[in-house]
N, C-alpha and C positions, 0 to 999 in steps of 0.2 A: 504493500500500500504506500502510495506517494502523497505527500502533503506539500503545498507551496505557500510561502509567505512572501509578502513584498513590503518594502519600506526603505528607510535610510539605514544602511548596514554599517555598523561601527567595527572597523578592522583594527584591533588593538595591536597586532603584530606590526603592521605597516603604518599604523597611526594615520588612518584616513577614514573619511566617511563618504559613502557613495550610495546612490539610489540603485536598487536592484531587487532580485528575487532569490529566495533560498528554497531549494528542493530537499525534502527529507524522505529517505527511504530506509525502512527497517531500523529506525532509531538513530540513523546517522545522516550527516549532511552529504548528499550525493552530488549537488551542483550549486554553485553560486554564480548568478548571472548579473553582470552590470547592465543597467537599463535606465537611461536618463529619462525615459518616458514615464517611469513609475512616479505617480503623484501621490505621495503619502506623507503624513506628518508623524508616522510611527517610526520609532528608532529601535533597531534590533541589535542587541549586544550580548556578550557572554554573561551568564548568571553570576551572582555574587557568592563569595566563599568566606565563611568565618574561619580564620586561620588558627583559632584556639578557643575552644569552649568546652565547659563541662555541661553536658546536656542535663544532668541531674539537677543543676541549679535553677533550671526553668521549672522545677517541680513537676515535670511532665515526662512520661515515657518517651523514648525516641520517636515512635510512630506518631505520637500526638504533637511533639515538637515540630516534626516535619510538616504537619498540617498547617501549623501557624507560619512557619518560616517561608514556605513557598509563596505565600501571599505577598511577601516583601521582596521577592526576587532572589532569595537564597536557594541555591541548588546543591550546595555541599557544605560540609563542616569538617574540620580537623578536630576530632573530639577525644578528650582524655576521660576514660571511664574510671578515673581515680577515686571519685566520691563513693560510688557503689562498691568498688573494690575494697575500700577501707571497711565497709560494713560486712560484705559477703564474700570477698575474695574472688576466686575464679568463677564461682556460680553467678556472681554479680556481673562480671564481664560477659559471661555466656548470655545472661538475660538481655543485656544491652544489644549485643550483636543479633541475637535471635529476633528480638522485637523490631530492631531497625530494618531487618531484611524483609519485613512484611509491607513496606511502603517503597515506592519508586523515588527515593531520595538518596543522595550520595553521602552517607556517613563514612568517614575514614577514622577509625578508632586506632589509638596507640596502645602499647603495653604499659600499664602503670609501673613507674620506676620506684615509687616511694610509698609503699604500703606496709606498715604505717609510715607517715611522713617523718616521724621521729620516734625515738625510744622513750620519750618523756610523756607519753600519753597512751591510753588504752584504746585499741581499735578492735574490730571484729575479725581481722584476718591479717595474714602476713604473706606478701608475695616476694619470695626470695629469688635468687638468680636462677635456680632450677625451674621455677614456675615461669619466670620471664622467658626462658628458653622454650618451655612447653607452649606458652601462648603464641610466641612467634611461629612455632612449628604448626600449631593447630589451626591458626587463622591467617597466617602470613600477613600480619598487621603491618601498617606502613612505617611506624616509627616508635621509638622509645619515648614515652611521655615525660613531661617536665621533671628534670632532675632537681627536686626541691632540696635535697640534702647536700647543699653546697659545702658545708663543713666536711662532710664525708668525702667529697671530691678533693677538696684542698688537702685534707690530711690522709689521703690514700686509704680510706676504709676498704678492706678487702672485698666485702660484698658489693659495695658501690662500684668498685673497679671491675668486678666480674660482670655486672649488669651492663656497664659501658662497653666492655670487651665483646660481649655477645652481640650487642647492637652493631658495633663496628664491623665485626666479622661477617655479619649478615648484610652489610651495606645499608643499614637503616639510618634514617635521620634521627638525631638525638635532640630533643627539646630541652630548653633551659628554664631556670627559675632562680634568679640571683639578685634579689633586691639590694641595691646599695653596694654591691661588690665592685671593687676597683683595684688598680695597681697590680702587684705581683699575684695576689690571690685570684683576680679575674683572669690574668694571663694563664694561670695554671688551669683554671676551670675551662677556658676555651680550648686549651691544648688537648683536653680529653675528648675532643670531637663534638662538644656541645655547641649547637649552631644557632639557637634562637633565644630570645628573652622577651617576656611580656610584662616584666615587673619593673620597668624603668619609671621612676617617679620624677626625674629631672632630665632636661635635654642634654646637659653635659655628661651625665651617666650614660645616656643612650649613645652619644657620639663616641665615647670611649669604647663602648662595646662594638659599635659599627666599625671603628678603626681596627679592631682586632678580628673582624670578619663575621661578627654575629649579625643575624637578621633581627630587626626590632619589630615586634608585633604591637602596633599601636592599639591600645585597649580602651574601650569605652563600654563599661558594663553597668549593672544596676548599682553597684557600690563603688568600685574603683573606676575613676574617670580621668584618663590621662591624655585624651585626644588633643585638647587645647595646648597642653604642654609640649606634645611631641609632634604635632601635625606638620611643622616645618620640614620634617624629614621627607614628607611626600614629595616635595620639590627638590630638596637638597641631596637626598640619597634615595631616589625613587626605587632603584633595584634592590635596596637593602631593607625594605619595610613592607609590612602587610597590615591588614585590619583585623581586629578580633574583638569579641565581647567578653570572653573568659567566663563570666557569669551573667545570666540575663533572667530576671524574674518574670513570671507569666504576664503581669499587667504591662510591663514594658515591652515584652515580645508581641503582644497584641498591637502595640502602636508602631513597631518597626524593628528593623534589625540592621544589617550592614548597609542597607539602602539609605538609612539616615546619616551614616558617616560619609557616604559618597556624596550625598546632597550637601552636607555641611562643608566638605572639603572643596567642592566646586564653587559653592557660594562664597567661600573664604578666599577665592582667587587662585587656587591651584589649577594647573593645566589639566584639562579633561582626561587626556590620555595618561598622564601620570597617575591620576586618581584611579582610573579603571585598571591600570597595570597593577597597582597595589591591591586592588579589591578582587582581582581575578587571576591574572597571569602569574604573578609572583608566587602565590601559594601552590598553584598547579605545578610550576617548575620546581619549587623547593621540595615539596613532598611527593612529587611524581604522581600526581592525581590523575585518574582517568576521567577527566572533565573536559568537555569540548570548549574550543576557543573560536568558534565560527570559521572553521576551515573545512574544505572538502575532505571527507574521510573522518572528521571528528564526530564524536557523539553529539547529538543535537541537544545540547544543554545551553539554553539561552533565555533571555527575557525580552519583552517588548515594553517600551516606555513611551509616554506621550511627549516628553520634552527632555532637554538636557540641563535643566535648572532644578526642577523639583523632583524629577525622576519618579513620577507616578507609575506604578507597576500595572500594566494592562494585562499582560499574560506571562506565565512562566512555563517553560518546557524543560523536561528532563528525559533524555533518551528519546526525544521526538514526541513525547506524550505531554499534552496540555494538562498541567497539574494545578494551575490556579488562573483565575481570570477575574479582573475587576474587583479584587478584594474578597473573592470567594475561593476557598480551597476545594479542589476536586478529590483530594485524598480522603478515603473513607476511614472512619475510626476502627481501631483494631482492638478486639477483646483482650483483656490483660488479666492474668492470674498473678496477684501480688506475691512477692517473696520477701521475707523479713527475718530479723532476729532482734528481739527486744526483751531483755531479762530484768530490767530495773523494777524495783519494788517502790511503792509509795513512800514518801518521806513526811516528816513532821517539822514544825518550826524549830524544835530542839536540834535537829540535824544540821541546821545552817546558822546556829548562833556562833558568834565570834568573840572569844575572850580577848580583852584588850591587853596586849603584852608590851606596850611601848607608848611613848608620847608622840610619836610620828609614824606614819605608815605610807607605804608605796601604793599609789593609786594609778590605775590604767586611765589614760586620757584618749578617748576615741576621737578620730578626725573624720568629719563628714566627707564622703566621697573618696576615702582612702582606706587601704588595708593596714597601713602602718599605724602605730599608736605612739603616744608620748608618755613619759613617766612623770607623775607629779608626786611631791612629798607633801602630805597634808596632816593636819592635826585631827585625830579621830574624834568623833562624837561619842563620848563614853558615858554610859549610865549603868550604875550598879555593876561595874567591872566588865560591861559588854560594849563592844564597838557597834554602833548603829548607823543607819543611813543618815545623811545630813542633807535634807532636801533643799534647804536654803543655799547651801554651797554646791548643790548638784553633785553630791557624792553618794552614789547608790550602791546597793549590794549586787554583786555578780556571782553566780553559782554555776559550776559545771559538775554534772552528775553522770557517772559511768552507767551506760545503758546495757553493757554486755555481762557484767558480773556484779555481785553484791559488794558495795564499798561505801565509804562515807563521802558525801559531796565536798568538793573543794570550793572555798569561798574567798572572794577578794572584793575590792571596791573599784568603782569606775566613775569617770567624769564625762560630761558632755552628752549624756542621753536626755537630761532635762525632764525626766518623768516627775510629775508632781504627785501622782498617786497611781497605784496599780503596778502590774508587772507583765513582762513579755517573756515567753519561753519558746524555744525551737529545738528540734532534733536535727535540723540542718545546721551543723556546727563543724566547719572545716577544721581538720580533715577527717577526724575519726568519727564525727557525727554522734558524739555523746549529747546529752541534753544540756543546753546552756540557757540561763535565765538572768534577767536583770529586773530589779524592782525597787520600789520605794518603801516596801514593808514586807516582813517575813510571811504574813498570812497570804498575801496575793502571790508571792513568789512560790510558795508551797502549792497553792491551788493551780497555778499555771503549769508547774512541773508535773503534778499528779494527773492533770488532764491529759498530758502527752503519754504518760505511762498507761492510762486507760485506753487511749486510741492507738497505742503501739507506734507512736511517732506523729510528728506534725508541727504545727505552730499554734500558739495560744496567747490570748490576752485575758488577764484577770484584773478586774477593777472592783474593789469593795466586795469581794467574794463572788462576783458574777463573772463566769468564765465562758469565752467563746473560742472556737478552734477551727483549724483547717487540718483534717486528718491526712496523713501521708503514709499509706499502708505499704507502698513499695520501698522496702529497705528503710522506712522511716524518713525518707527524703523525697519521694515522688508520689504523685497521686495517680489513680486509675481513672480519674474523671476527665472531661473535656477541658481544653484550655479556657474556654469561656467561663465554665463553672469555677475552675481553680482560680482564675484571675479575679473573678467576682468575690470569692471568699477571702482571697488574699488582700484585695483592696479594702474590704470591710475591716479586716484586722488592722491593716495599716491606718485606716481612718480612726479606729478606736485608740490606737497607740498615740496618734497625734492629738486626739482630744484629751488624752491623759497627760499631754505636755511635751512629748518629745519633739525636738526641732530637726531631727535627722531626716534627710530625704528618703532614705530606705532603711528604717530602723531594724527590721528583721535581717536584712542583708548585712548591715554593719555588725549586728549582734553575732551573726553566724561566723564572722571572722575574728572574733575576740578570743577564740581558742586556737587560732592558726599560729602555731609556735614558730614556724619558719619565716614569718614576717615580723620584723622588729616593731616596737621596742619591748613592750611589756604585755604579756598575754597570760591566760589562765587555762590550764589543762585540768583533766579530772584528777591529776596527781599533785597539782599545786601551781603557785605563781611562778612564771617563767620569764627570765631575762633573755630576750632574743638577741641581744648584742654579745653577751657573754656565753650564750647558749648553755645556760644552766638554770636550775631552780634558784629562787631567791625568797627571802622571808617577807611576809606581809608587813611586819613591823620592823622599823629600824632599831638597831641596838643602841 
């Protein structure tokens, strides 16, 4: 069966736009004909690619994520199944691949390199070098996912080196994760064959990495937003950067995806072909993706837009199949059988009380729109020998609770959430996905946590004893519902959190990263307060 489309064709390879027709046969482009007589205001161009994303952070199964993404012109993702692997190990990776294969969307998964991310937290699984070898052999996956354990690389950890060796011997791309790394440590990190980084918080950091040969993935997600800081690379180092979201929550995914970054970049004055190269050609070349670029013989993976300013997506094609049109996804929903492990028992207020053991304490300071935190030294609010929240100073209690085995919750304090009453809790807590909660009082913190134990994972808000939740039955981090329903429930929780006082753009997303130990400066795991600069545990109270 042959299909023909006509319009203004955007040739990214030769950097030209011409009127013509495209013929599609058996899912591939069989002919491209230049024809100046074609009168059409439709522009045909390669589909967009997210060069680094954790599908799990959309809180959707891959098949449901695809339904939403194709509407925005995304045809492929480079996806790290690191999150579900931390919960369920190989069975989690199996779930992601099996579910993704039920829709005509191009998911390119990597082999998780850091499960658990560190030895300083409790996860549900351990993917060692033998399992890395097994996963590459079983699925022939494209790359080794982000090497988050940069201290292990720098100090020649034997297991880390073995994982890198396996990837190099198989000729696989190795993704990086090295926030703030520079100088000799960075040179050693790059010398191990690690080729990308999406954790650059400053332009100088990115340029140092580019000069050492690393590709920079310019990230704009729901929590970490680095596009404005790094977008000059699109023009100055076009061949050395790509676009990614890393983490995108369902309400944001309904609004847009990589198309929004393409639109912003063009409107900010970057050359059209530079922008499209970064959004399509570069990830295809770097990861050796089987995604078409509008050439004869290529897979017919492309989109149709109405103009080159706002990039409104009219149609999306994958392997010649029309998968979305005018905001409507033609991908059907896929039935899902949730898999999970959730062994936590309900807690009481006594479990999270903090005895005051000093006159000053270390406090995590969250930064809106960033994954990094700062460290504050504050005077604790002490009553009857107990350290309490101090709402006037915006110092709230933070709790991380092991979901995999019985243990005592870890408790610290955090600044910049600005909750005036109530508590938030989530089992989406990078990277081990234990329960993490923040609140203004113990009763609501306990209620929010216990709600998640009841639902075997999810997100919750508790205010004055009244608790609402979004259950996430797939590994405690994803829903089996439609994106529309998940986005609606998530938006309701966000709205309740903001009515409770928080000023953060995405409070649940920010909260989910407060247990991510590989991002400095101060974080909390289920085992205690962690100094990400010294890469060791630290005391809550100063001596």
